[in-house]
C-alpha positions, 0 to 999 in steps of 0.5 A: 097770138092774134085776135083771129087765132084766139077766136078760132081756138075759142070756137074749137073749144066752145062749140063742142063744150056748149053742145055737150052742156046743152045735152046734159041740161036736157038730160037733167030736165027729163023725168027719169022716173018714167023714161023707159030708155034712160040707160040708152040716153046715159050711154049716149051722154057718156060717149059724147062726154068722153069724146068732148073731153078728149077733144079738149085734151088734144086741143090743149096738147096742140096749143102747148106743144110749141111752149113745153118740152113735155107737151111736145114729147107727149104729142109725139107719142100720141097716135092721132089716127088711133085717137081719132078712130076711137073717138069716131067710134064713140061718136057713132055709138052716141049717134046710134043711142040718140037715133034708136027708138026716136019715133017712140020717144016723146019725153026724150026727143029733145035730149036725143036731138041734143046728143045727135047734134053733139055727136055729129059736130064731134064726128066732123071735128075728129074727121077734120083732125084725122084729115090733117096731114101734119 
């Protein structure tokens, strides 16, 4: 594999992982004793974490598909349309959690923006994967 291919794969893994890591760091910095919308933030973090894990799993499966018969068999049995649809719903839910009540959130503003950025990036990634005709 060429350097350009490795850099592209690192980019596809790195950006979503960095964004979800940034959201989790901001969550840990929030004073959870006084935050009124903590359940909403936890739900948003859970949804983007699930979608990021599935994104990484799909990428690993796509990479291993050419090298392993088991991965090729699994890749043929996975429906990309259903997987993409579920993840788009997860990302939309996380975006709603991040945006709902944003005007009134002084303490969780940075966390909401981090969840929104991660959700938006993952939505674009899943839509690009769904638009691929292969």
